[in-house]
C-alpha positions in Angstrom: 64.6 52.2 -15.0 61.1 52.9 -14.6 61.9 56.1 -17.1 63.0 54.0 -19.9 60.5 53.6 -22.9 59.2 50.0 -23.7 58.1 49.0 -27.2 55.6 46.2 -27.8 57.3 44.5 -30.9 54.1 43.0 -32.3 51.9 46.3 -32.6 55.1 48.0 -34.2 55.0 48.3 -37.8 58.4 49.5 -39.2 60.9 48.1 -36.3 63.3 48.7 -38.7 62.5 52.6 -39.1 62.8 52.8 -34.7 66.4 51.5 -34.8 67.6 53.9 -37.8 66.4 56.9 -35.8 67.2 55.9 -32.1 70.4 58.1 -31.9 71.5 56.2 -29.0 71.6 53.0 -30.5 69.1 51.5 -27.5 67.2 49.3 -29.6 68.4 46.3 -30.7 66.1 43.7 -32.6 66.4 39.9 -32.8 68.4 39.7 -28.9 68.5 36.4 -27.8 67.3 35.8 -24.4 70.1 34.6 -22.0 70.4 33.2 -18.5 72.8 34.6 -16.2 73.8 33.3 -12.6 74.7 35.2 -9.9 76.2 34.5 -6.5 74.4 36.1 -3.7 73.6 35.8 0.1 70.4 37.2 0.7 67.1 37.7 -1.7 64.6 40.4 -1.6 61.1 39.7 -3.2 59.8 43.2 -4.5 58.0 42.1 -7.5 54.6 43.3 -6.7 51.3 42.6 -7.8 48.8 43.7 -10.6 45.1 45.5 -10.4 41.7 43.4 -10.7 40.7 43.0 -14.0 37.3 44.4 -13.8 36.2 42.9 -16.8 35.9 39.3 -15.4 32.7 40.7 -13.5 29.6 41.3 -15.0 27.1 44.3 -14.2 30.1 47.2 -14.1 30.4 47.6 -17.5 33.8 47.8 -17.9 35.1 46.9 -21.4 31.5 47.5 -22.3 31.2 51.2 -21.3 34.2 53.7 -22.2 33.0 55.8 -19.8 33.4 53.3 -17.1 37.5 53.5 -16.0 39.6 52.0 -13.3 41.4 54.1 -10.4 44.9 53.7 -12.5 42.8 54.7 -16.0 41.7 57.4 -14.1 45.0 58.2 -12.9 46.3 58.2 -16.5 43.7 60.7 -17.4 44.8 62.9 -15.0 48.5 62.9 -15.3 50.4 65.3 -17.3 52.0 62.8 -19.6 48.9 60.5 -20.0 46.9 60.8 -23.2 45.0 64.0 -22.6 48.1 65.7 -21.0 46.3 65.8 -17.7 42.8 67.3 -19.4 40.0 65.5 -17.6 37.5 64.2 -20.6 35.6 61.2 -20.6 36.9 58.9 -23.5 33.5 58.2 -25.0 33.3 62.2 -26.5 35.9 64.1 -25.2 33.4 66.1 -23.1 34.5 67.1 -19.7 32.4 65.2 -17.2 30.0 67.0 -14.8 29.1 63.7 -12.5 31.5 61.4 -11.6 31.0 58.2 -9.2 33.7 55.9 -8.0 32.6 52.4 -6.7 34.6 51.1 -4.0 36.0 47.2 -3.4 35.5 45.9 -7.2 37.0 42.6 -7.2 37.7 42.7 -3.5 35.7 41.8 -0.2 33.6 39.4 -2.0 33.5 35.5 -1.6 32.4 35.2 -5.0 34.3 34.1 -8.1 36.3 35.6 -9.6 36.4 38.3 -6.6 39.1 38.1 -3.8 37.9 37.8 -0.2 40.3 40.2 1.4 40.7 44.0 1.8 43.1 45.6 -0.6 43.7 48.3 2.3 44.6 51.4 -0.3 42.0 51.7 -2.5 39.7 54.2 -0.1 42.4 56.7 0.2 43.2 56.9 -3.5 39.5 57.3 -4.4 39.3 59.8 -1.8 42.6 61.4 -3.4 41.3 61.5 -6.8 37.9 63.0 -5.9 39.6 65.7 -3.9 42.3 66.5 -6.7 39.1 66.5 -9.4 37.5 69.3 -7.0 40.6 71.2 -6.6 41.1 71.4 -10.5 37.6 71.8 -11.5 35.9 73.4 -8.1 32.3 73.2 -8.4 32.1 72.2 -12.4 32.4 68.6 -11.3 30.5 66.3 -8.6 32.4 63.7 -7.2 30.3 60.8 -5.6 32.0 57.8 -3.7 29.9 54.6 -3.2 31.7 52.3 -0.4 30.8 49.8 2.1 33.3 51.1 4.8 35.7 53.8 4.4 38.9 52.6 5.5 40.9 55.6 6.2 43.2 54.1 9.0 46.2 55.4 8.4 48.4 58.1 10.1 46.0 61.2 9.5 44.0 59.6 6.9 41.1 60.1 9.1 41.4 63.8 9.2 41.9 63.5 5.2 38.6 61.9 4.8 37.0 64.8 7.0 38.8 67.5 4.8 37.4 65.4 1.6 33.9 66.0 3.0 34.0 69.3 4.5 36.3 71.2 2.3 35.9 69.7 -1.2 32.2 68.6 -1.1 33.1 65.3 -2.0 29.8 63.1 -1.5 30.2 59.5 0.3 27.3 57.1 -0.4 27.6 53.7 1.8 26.1 51.1 -0.2 27.8 48.6 -2.8 25.8 49.6 -6.2 24.5 46.3 -8.0 24.9 47.2 -11.8 26.6 50.0 -13.8 24.4 50.3 -17.1 24.7 52.8 -20.0 22.0 55.4 -20.4 19.6 55.3 -23.0 20.1 57.8 -25.8 23.6 59.1 -24.1 26.9 58.1 -23.0 26.2 58.7 -19.4 25.9 55.6 -16.8 23.1 54.6 -14.6 24.0 53.3 -11.3 21.8 51.0 -9.5 22.2 50.6 -5.6 20.5 50.0 -2.2 20.0 53.6 -0.2 21.4 52.7 3.3 19.3 55.5 4.7 15.8 54.1 4.0 16.7 50.7 2.5 15.0 52.1 -1.2 16.6 50.9 -4.5 17.8 54.1 -6.2 19.2 55.2 -9.4 21.5 57.9 -10.4 23.0 59.3 -13.5 26.9 59.9 -13.9 29.0 61.1 -17.1 32.1 58.8 -15.7 32.6 55.7 -13.5 35.6 54.8 -11.4 36.3 51.4 -10.2 38.3 51.4 -7.4 40.0 47.6 -8.1 42.1 45.7 -5.7 45.2 44.2 -6.0 46.0 40.4 -7.2 49.6 38.8 -7.4 50.3 37.2 -10.7 49.9 33.5 -10.9 53.4 33.1 -12.9 54.6 34.2 -9.2 53.1 30.9 -8.2 56.2 29.4 -10.2 58.6 31.4 -8.8 58.1 30.8 -5.1 58.3 27.1 -5.8 61.8 27.7 -7.3 62.5 29.8 -4.4 61.1 27.2 -2.1 59.2 29.5 0.0 55.7 29.1 0.9 52.7 31.5 -0.2 49.1 31.4 0.8 46.1 30.8 -1.6 45.9 34.3 -3.1 50.1 33.8 -3.5 51.2 36.4 -1.2 54.3 35.0 0.4 53.6 34.0 4.1 55.4 35.5 6.6 54.7 35.9 10.5 53.3 38.5 12.7 56.9 38.4 14.8 58.9 38.3 11.6 56.9 40.5 8.7 59.3 40.9 6.0 60.8 37.1 6.3 59.6 34.3 4.1 59.8 30.7 5.4 63.2 30.1 3.9 66.1 32.0 5.9 67.8 34.6 4.0 64.5 35.3 1.4 63.0 38.4 2.6 60.1 40.4 1.1 58.3 43.6 0.9 55.5 45.6 -0.5 52.6 44.6 -2.2 54.1 40.8 -2.6 53.6 40.1 1.2 50.0 42.1 1.7 47.8 44.5 0.1 49.1 47.6 1.3 49.9 51.8 0.3 52.9 53.4 -0.4 54.4 54.6 3.1 53.9 51.2 4.4 55.8 49.6 1.2 58.3 52.2 1.8 58.5 51.0 5.4 58.9 47.1 4.6 61.4 47.8 2.0 63.7 49.4 4.7 63.2 46.6 6.9 63.8 43.8 4.3 67.1 45.5 3.3 68.0 45.6 6.9 67.3 42.2 7.5 69.0 41.3 4.5 72.3 43.0 5.2 71.9 41.3 8.8 72.0 38.4 7.5 74.9 39.1 5.5 76.7 40.7 8.5 77.0 43.8 6.6 77.8 46.7 8.9 80.8 48.1 7.0 80.7 51.2 4.3 81.5 48.9 1.1 84.5 50.2 -0.6 82.4 50.0 -4.2 83.9 51.8 -7.0 84.7 55.9 -8.0 81.6 57.2 -8.2 82.5 59.0 -11.6 82.4 63.0 -9.6 84.6 64.9 -11.3 87.0 67.1 -9.6 85.5 70.8 -8.1 85.9 73.2 -10.6 87.3 76.5 -9.3 84.8 79.4 -10.1 85.9 81.8 -8.1 87.5 83.9 -10.2 84.7 83.3 -12.9 82.1 86.3 -13.5 78.8 84.8 -12.8 77.2 82.6 -15.6 73.7 81.5 -14.1 71.7 78.7 -16.1 67.7 78.6 -15.3 65.9 75.5 -15.8 62.1 75.6 -15.4 60.4 72.6 -14.7 57.2 71.9 -16.6 56.0 69.1 -13.9 52.9 68.4 -15.7 49.3 70.4 -15.0 51.5 71.3 -11.3 53.2 74.2 -13.0 52.7 74.3 -16.6 48.8 73.7 -16.5 48.4 77.0 -14.4 51.5 79.0 -15.7 53.4 79.7 -19.2 56.7 78.2 -18.9 57.7 79.0 -21.8 56.8 82.6 -21.6 58.7 82.0 -17.7 61.8 80.7 -19.6 61.8 83.7 -22.0 61.9 85.9 -19.3 64.3 84.2 -17.3 66.7 84.7 -20.4 66.4 88.4 -19.9 67.8 88.7 -16.5 71.2 90.1 -15.9 74.2 87.3 -15.8 71.7 84.2 -17.3 73.6 82.8 -19.7 70.9 79.9 -20.6 67.6 79.0 -19.8 65.5 76.2 -20.6 62.9 74.0 -19.6 62.6 70.5 -18.3 59.4 67.7 -18.2 60.1 66.6 -14.9 63.1 68.1 -13.2 63.4 65.0 -10.8 63.5 62.7 -13.8 66.8 61.3 -14.8 67.0 62.5 -18.2 66.2 65.7 -17.1 68.9 65.7 -14.4 71.1 64.3 -17.1 70.2 67.3 -19.4 71.0 69.9 -16.7 74.6 67.6 -15.8 75.4 68.2 -19.4 74.1 71.7 -20.0 76.4 73.2 -17.4 79.4 71.6 -18.9 78.3 72.5 -22.4 77.5 76.5 -21.6 80.2 76.3 -18.9 77.7 77.7 -16.4 78.8 78.3 -12.7 75.7 78.9 -10.8 72.1 77.6 -11.3 68.8 78.4 -10.9 65.9 75.6 -10.5 62.4 76.7 -11.0 60.2 74.0 -9.9 59.2 72.5 -6.5 60.3 72.6 -2.6 63.8 72.4 -2.0 62.8 70.5 1.3 62.5 67.5 -0.7 64.5 68.1 -3.8 67.3 70.2 -2.9 69.6 67.6 -2.3 69.0 66.1 -5.4 69.8 69.0 -7.4 73.2 69.5 -5.4 74.2 66.2 -6.4 73.4 66.7 -9.9 75.4 70.1 -10.1 78.4 68.5 -8.2 78.2 65.6 -11.1 78.7 68.7 -13.4 82.0 69.6 -11.4 80.3 72.7 -9.7 80.3 73.2 -5.5 76.4 71.9 -4.5 76.4 75.4 -3.0 76.1 77.1 -5.9 72.5 76.0 -6.5 69.0 78.1 -5.8 65.7 76.4 -6.0 62.7 78.7 -6.5 59.8 77.2 -5.0 57.4 77.6 -8.4 55.4 75.0 -7.4 54.2 74.4 -3.6 54.6 78.5 -3.1 52.8 79.3 -6.1 51.1 77.4 -8.8 49.4 75.1 -6.1 47.8 77.8 -4.0 47.2 80.1 -6.8 45.5 77.5 -9.3 42.7 79.9 -10.3 44.7 82.8 -11.0 47.3 82.1 -13.3 48.0 85.6 -14.6 49.0 86.5 -10.8 50.7 83.3 -10.5 52.6 83.9 -13.6 53.4 87.3 -12.4 54.5 85.7 -8.6 56.5 83.0 -10.6 58.9 85.8 -12.5 59.3 87.2 -9.1 60.7 83.8 -7.5 62.8 83.0 -10.5 64.2 87.0 -10.5 64.9 86.8 -6.7 66.7 83.4 -7.4 68.6 84.5 -9.9 69.8 87.6 -7.8 70.4 85.3 -5.0 72.4 82.8 -6.6 74.6 85.4 -8.6 76.3 86.3 -5.2 76.7 82.5 -4.0 80.3 81.3 -3.5 81.7 77.8 -3.0 81.3 76.3 0.4 83.5 73.6 2.3 81.9 71.0 4.1 83.3 69.7 7.6 84.1 65.8 7.8 84.4 64.2 11.0 84.5 60.3 12.3 81.3 58.9 12.8 80.1 57.6 16.3 78.6 54.3 15.6 76.6 53.9 18.1 73.3 54.1 18.7 70.8 55.5 21.4 67.3 53.7 21.2 64.5 55.7 23.5 61.8 53.2 24.4 61.6 49.4 25.6 58.7 48.2 23.8 58.3 45.7 20.9 59.5 48.6 18.4 62.5 49.8 20.5 63.7 46.1 21.6 63.4 45.0 17.7 65.4 47.8 16.4 68.2 47.6 19.2 68.5 44.0 18.1 68.6 44.6 14.7 71.8 47.0 14.9 73.1 44.8 17.9 73.1 41.9 15.9 75.2 43.3 13.6 77.8 44.3 15.7 76.9 47.8 16.6 76.8 49.3 20.1 73.1 50.4 21.4 72.1 52.0 24.5 68.1 51.0 25.0 66.6 53.7 27.5 63.4 52.9 28.8 61.5 55.2 31.5 59.8 52.6 33.3 60.9 49.7 35.4 60.6 47.3 33.1 60.7 46.1 29.4 57.8 45.7 27.1 55.7 48.5 26.6 51.5 48.1 25.7 52.6 44.9 23.6 53.5 43.7 27.2 50.1 43.8 28.0 48.3 41.8 24.9 48.4 38.2 24.7 47.2 37.2 21.5 47.3 38.5 17.7 44.2 38.1 15.3 46.5 35.3 14.0 46.2 33.5 17.5 50.4 34.0 17.8 51.1 34.1 21.4 52.4 37.6 22.1 53.4 37.0 25.9 55.8 34.1 24.8 57.2 36.4 22.3 57.7 39.3 24.2 59.4 37.6 27.2 61.5 35.9 24.6 62.3 39.4 23.2 62.9 40.5 26.6 65.6 37.8 27.4 67.5 38.4 24.1 67.4 42.2 24.6 68.7 42.3 28.2 71.5 39.6 27.8 72.7 40.6 24.4 76.4 41.6 24.7 76.1 44.8 22.2 72.9 46.2 24.0 73.2 48.1 27.4 69.9 48.3 28.8 69.0 51.3 30.9 65.6 51.3 32.9 64.0 54.1 35.0 65.9 56.3 32.9 64.8 59.7 31.8 66.5 62.1 28.9 67.5 65.5 30.1 69.1 67.2 28.1 71.0 66.9 24.3 73.4 68.2 22.1 75.4 67.6 19.1 75.2 67.0 15.0 74.0 63.6 13.5 77.0 61.2 13.8 78.1 63.2 16.9 75.3 63.6 19.4 75.6 63.3 22.9 72.7 63.0 25.4 72.4 63.3 29.2 70.1 61.2 31.0 69.4 60.3 34.8 68.9 56.5 35.7 68.5 54.2 38.4 66.7 54.4 41.5 69.2 57.3 42.5 68.6 59.1 39.0 72.5 59.6 38.6 73.2 61.4 35.8 75.4 60.1 33.0 76.0 61.3 29.1 76.1 58.8 26.0 77.8 59.6 22.9 76.3 58.4 19.7 75.5 58.8 16.2 71.9 58.4 15.8 68.9 58.1 17.7 65.7 56.1 17.3 62.8 57.2 19.1 60.3 54.2 19.9 58.8 55.8 22.8 55.2 54.0 22.2 52.0 55.3 23.1 49.6 55.1 25.9 46.2 53.2 25.9 43.1 55.5 25.9 40.4 55.4 28.9 37.8 57.6 27.7 35.5 58.9 30.3 32.4 57.5 28.4 30.1 54.4 28.5 30.8 53.9 32.5 34.1 52.9 32.1 35.9 52.9 35.3 32.2 53.5 37.0 31.0 49.6 36.4 32.8 46.7 36.6 30.9 45.1 33.3 32.6 47.8 31.5 36.0 47.1 29.9 38.5 48.3 27.2 39.7 45.7 24.5 42.8 45.3 26.0 41.5 44.8 29.5 39.1 41.6 27.8 42.2 40.3 26.0 43.9 39.9 29.2 40.8 38.6 30.8 40.5 36.1 28.2 43.9 34.9 28.6 44.2 34.7 32.6 40.7 34.5 33.9 38.5 32.5 31.0 36.4 30.8 33.5 34.7 34.5 33.9 33.8 34.6 30.2 32.2 31.2 29.9 29.5 32.8 32.3 28.7 35.4 30.0 25.4 35.1 27.8 25.6 38.7 26.1 28.6 40.6 25.5 28.7 44.3 23.5 31.3 45.5 21.7 31.2 49.7 20.9 34.0 50.7 18.3 35.3 54.1 17.9 34.8 55.1 21.8 36.9 58.2 22.4 38.3 58.2 18.8 37.5 59.6 15.6 36.0 62.6 17.8 36.3 66.3 17.9 38.6 65.8 20.9 40.5 62.7 19.3 39.9 62.9 15.3 42.2 60.3 14.9 41.7 56.4 14.2 43.7 54.3 16.0 43.9 51.3 13.5 44.2 48.4 16.2 40.5 48.7 17.6 38.4 46.7 14.8 40.7 44.0 14.7 41.0 43.8 18.5 37.3 43.6 18.4 37.2 40.6 15.9 40.3 39.0 17.6 38.8 38.8 20.9 34.8 37.9 19.5 36.5 34.8 17.8 38.1 34.2 21.2 35.1 34.4 23.0 33.2 32.0 20.9 36.1 29.8 21.2 35.5 29.5 25.2 32.0 30.4 25.0 30.0 29.1 22.0 26.5 30.2 23.4 27.6 33.9 23.9 25.7 36.4 22.2 28.1 39.4 20.9 26.9 42.4 19.2 29.7 44.8 17.5 28.3 48.7 17.3 30.6 50.3 14.9 30.7 53.2 12.5 33.2 51.9 9.8 34.6 48.1 10.5 38.4 48.9 9.0 39.7 45.2 8.9 42.0 45.9 6.3 44.3 43.5 4.0 43.9 39.9 5.5 41.7 41.2 8.6 38.7 41.0 6.2 39.1 37.4 6.4 38.6 37.3 10.2 35.7 39.8 10.1 33.8 37.5 7.5 34.7 34.4 10.1 33.3 36.6 12.5 29.8 37.3 10.9 29.7 33.6 9.8 30.1 32.4 13.7 26.9 34.4 14.5 28.4 37.8 16.1 26.1 40.5 15.2 27.0 43.9 13.4 25.3 46.8 13.8 26.7 50.5 12.2 25.5 53.6 14.3 26.0 57.1 13.4 28.4 59.7 14.8 25.7 61.9 15.7 23.6 59.4 17.7 26.3 57.1 19.8 25.0 54.2 21.6 23.7 55.2 25.5 25.0 52.6 28.4 23.2 52.6 31.8 23.9 50.2 34.8 21.6 47.0 34.9 22.6 45.1 38.5 26.0 43.4 37.5 25.4 44.1 33.9 24.7 47.2 31.6 22.3 48.0 29.3 23.2 49.4 25.4 20.5 51.2 23.5 21.4 52.1 19.9 19.9 52.9 16.9 19.6 50.4 14.3 19.7 52.0 10.4 18.2 49.0 8.8 15.3 48.6 10.9 15.2 52.4 11.7 14.6 52.3 15.3 16.0 51.6 18.8 17.4 48.8 19.9 18.5 47.8 23.6 20.8 44.9 24.5 21.2 43.6 28.2 25.3 42.9 28.7 27.2 40.7 31.0 30.2 42.6 29.6 31.0 46.1 27.5 34.0 46.0 25.7 35.0 49.5 24.4 37.4 49.7 21.7 39.4 52.5 22.6 42.5 52.9 20.8 45.9 54.6 21.7 46.9 58.2 22.0 50.7 59.4 22.4 51.9 59.1 26.2 51.7 63.2 26.4 54.1 64.1 29.0 56.8 61.9 27.7 56.4 63.0 24.0 56.1 66.1 24.5 59.2 66.7 27.1 61.2 64.4 24.4 60.1 66.6 21.0 61.2 70.0 23.0 64.9 68.3 24.1 65.1 66.7 20.6 63.5 69.7 18.9 61.2 67.5 16.9 57.5 68.1 15.6 54.6 66.6 16.4 51.3 66.4 14.4 48.4 67.4 15.6 47.2 64.4 17.4 50.8 64.5 19.4 52.6 61.8 17.4 56.3 62.4 16.1 56.1 63.9 12.5 58.1 61.8 9.6 60.1 63.9 7.5 57.5 62.9 4.7 54.9 60.1 4.5 56.4 58.3 1.3 59.7 59.3 0.9 61.1 59.0 4.4 58.4 57.6 6.4 60.4 56.5 9.5 63.5 59.4 9.2 62.3 62.5 11.4 62.9 66.0 10.1 66.3 66.1 12.4 69.2 64.4 10.2 70.1 61.3 12.4 66.7 60.7 14.2 64.1 58.0 13.1 60.9 56.9 14.6 59.5 53.3 14.8 56.2 51.8 16.3 53.4 53.9 17.9 55.6 56.6 18.9 55.0 57.5 15.0 51.1 56.4 15.0 49.0 53.7 16.2 49.7 50.5 14.8 49.7 46.6 14.9 52.4 44.5 16.6 53.0 43.2 13.1 53.6 46.8 11.4 55.6 48.2 15.1 58.2 45.3 14.2 58.6 45.9 10.9 58.9 49.9 11.5 61.4 48.6 13.8 63.3 47.2 11.5 63.1 49.6 8.8 64.1 52.4 11.5 67.2 50.4 12.0 67.8 49.9 8.3 67.8 53.7 8.0 69.9 54.1 10.7 72.5 51.7 9.2 72.6 53.3 6.1 74.6 56.5 8.3 76.3 54.3 10.6 77.8 52.1 7.8 79.7 55.3 6.9 83.1 55.8 8.8 82.8 60.0 8.6 80.2 62.5 8.7 79.6 65.3 6.6 79.0 68.2 8.7 77.6 70.4 5.7 78.4 74.0 4.9 75.6 75.8 6.0 77.0 77.0 9.3 77.2 80.5 11.1 80.5 81.7 11.4 82.0 85.0 13.3 83.9 87.6 12.2 85.8 88.6 15.2 86.7 91.7 14.3 83.4 92.7 14.4 82.1 90.9 17.5 81.4 93.0 20.9 80.9 89.7 22.7 77.6 91.2 24.1 76.4 87.5 24.7 73.3 88.1 22.5 74.1 84.9 20.3 75.2 82.9 23.3 71.6 83.5 24.7 69.8 83.1 21.4 71.1 79.8 20.1 68.7 77.2 21.0 71.4 74.5 20.9 74.0 76.5 23.3 77.0 76.5 20.7 78.1 79.9 20.6 80.6 80.8 23.5 83.3 83.4 24.0 86.6 81.8 23.3 90.3 83.2 24.8 90.4 86.2 22.2 87.6 87.8 23.6 84.7 87.2 20.6 82.3 84.4 20.0 83.1 81.6 18.6 80.7 79.0 16.9 82.0 74.8 16.5 81.1 73.9 13.1 80.7 70.2 14.5 77.9 71.5 16.9 76.2 74.7 14.7 72.8 73.2 13.0 72.6 76.1 10.4 69.6 77.4 11.9 70.6 81.1 11.6 69.1 82.6 15.1 72.1 83.7 15.8 72.9 85.6 12.9 69.5 87.1 12.6 70.3 88.2 16.5 73.6 89.5 15.9 73.0 93.7 16.3 76.8 94.2 14.9 75.9 91.8 12.0 79.5 89.9 13.1 77.9 86.5 12.5 77.0 85.7 9.0 74.8 82.0 7.7 77.2 80.7 4.9 74.7 79.9 2.0 72.2 82.5 3.6 74.4 85.6 3.7 73.3 89.2 4.3 74.5 90.3 0.9 72.5 86.8 -0.9 69.3 88.1 1.2 69.5 91.8 0.4 69.9 90.7 -3.5 67.0 88.5 -3.3 64.4 91.4 -2.0 66.2 93.7 -4.6 64.8 91.2 -6.8 61.4 91.2 -5.5 61.0 94.8 -5.6 62.5 95.2 -8.7 59.0 94.6 -10.8 57.5 97.8 -8.7 60.5 99.9 -9.0 
């Protein structure tokens, strides 16, 4: 388990003493190594990577200057469980730093030994995060500066994160790769020398600490494991995969995910983990719920005749809570509240140790109601419900007081006020949970059909992944044919044939016995619950209505190519998009051979006030087309005008290849965009070279705009309304949690894949499609669906049959039954509570949020001012 302690036996001076003091008897000295053998049908490799050792580099002072730390070291310093308990002090003298610098690409993006040529993908974002956390905690007391080459914030909403760091937090960005970090004479400070991009002058600045953003390296020992497994790895020991099989190794049945496949961040790692699990289970042909062993959950204790015995557990959560309020004082206060029989702190409430402590305390103290003072029920309520269920209580006898998200996070600068609010939140939860009662959950048969909306590369891969495992799939496509944007692409950056792959993918989808393809189909209505959905659509040339019954839904509706009204696009024949150019190079190569000059402008229509997102694929599309142009026309001169070249991961190798082959790259500023004017059959592009500090003009036979993707606004908006799904500010479907549930949508039973989620490459779309199929499979593998207990119930004696609830329900669930009063079908109720709020006679109660509980919570809120 990750939460278990490990012992460095070589440094331990008294190992026998450890054995004596360990009550659990978990320490065994001299245990002999043993070999175990398992018969398995598939293997998933997730051994990860380590960070580059900056001590191998001269010039940065790591391991020489104690105030030079790595990004992981800095995370440890900030951590509440770290050596300083979350206090930011510099190692040399224990003082709080005033100026901190981050240096990016340490050990990455360099062909000089011992550095690595690729980009590690995650470093820019974690440097921004660390700088922002520092500013959150210490405001203007600490200046944060990030030295970077290209700011590669290309993930979903990452560009907005970058803008927040600069505009709201005051993080300073310096475009430069520092040459050296040296000790400042007479102090523990550090001097950074760098070339200023603005005026090409060598500058030197002093900092109290320097943080090195080091990249990812696969350990050498993995090469031995790869050889034993018989799988191919590249020159850097990453497992070789293909664009069309992103988690499959070279050996059938062996799959890979995470950093072992390529450098990536947590959301993409989580996606690949689900994808690998899906592909591994498909290889084993597993689609039934495993019988397994008894899960050890005791019978539910009947507490209906017992007086409330409330237990309050307050999570310290490191600096998130304990760093703002007096947790011990809050626990002491909770113990004074009526009906509270036990009150105590738990370090990190979501850790296995804390969960077991809570379970054991409930049993030992005979508690029958529980309050958790910690974080959000949105992310952790299920975890604590499972914990109290293991203690023999009904899962609905727990209440969470959101002390972190609603209090200590938003009132960091006001600890006294935050303490008062924490008392209020705990008191409200105690008053409410005392009136909670056990709820019965309805269990119904699971419908194991799947609805996949969207027939692009993501939709077809999701459909095939599930259909190959025996599930019945309905694939709905609005247009007349399958393919989506990927159907317009000819080659990948790696040179793989997309056109051939798509033709084969469409053929397999159209002729699969378990897939029914419905083209020219539009979703028009939707009802039901997870596992029991009913979706109406109009399909075919005649648009006949039909209804599909299914258990889960995967949205893979794709995105639309952006065609901005700038740079003479659609006004001059020489101006095209990268997608147009990709098609032209494949279908009309002779035309490209006549060109003498080509200009490419990055971020056309993106990273702007009207469209603040980065479309992720644009930079690699430009590199791909530039290299293909040079293959067919070696004499063509190519100029690429960019703001940041975001060729993350192994795309960096192709970026370097383009430079080596003569492609010229010029950076431009957002405030001074290139100017394009018609020049006969071609165009003239004028831009400012920041190195020369003057304007340059290039005559181009072709101007290729890297335009990116935007949501298909009409289709996405309609589906969001019909399925009641949220979208982000850019219009893409919003996942439930960026790291914990990256392909789950907030509405249970809905999953998202491909560019409906955010712009991404074909490789990434396929991985997400397989991940969505894997997540859907976890639901479909069950034979029954648990509807939950938080549903609305009607007291027929109070109901006046006024129809207000019928009109108010957004899901159309209530109806007037034969007895003349409103009835709500538990299988259809979503537990939103709209009907209960609207009923003038108070005839409807939402279980777990009943009127007396809400009133008690309000009484608790007002108790302090009485």
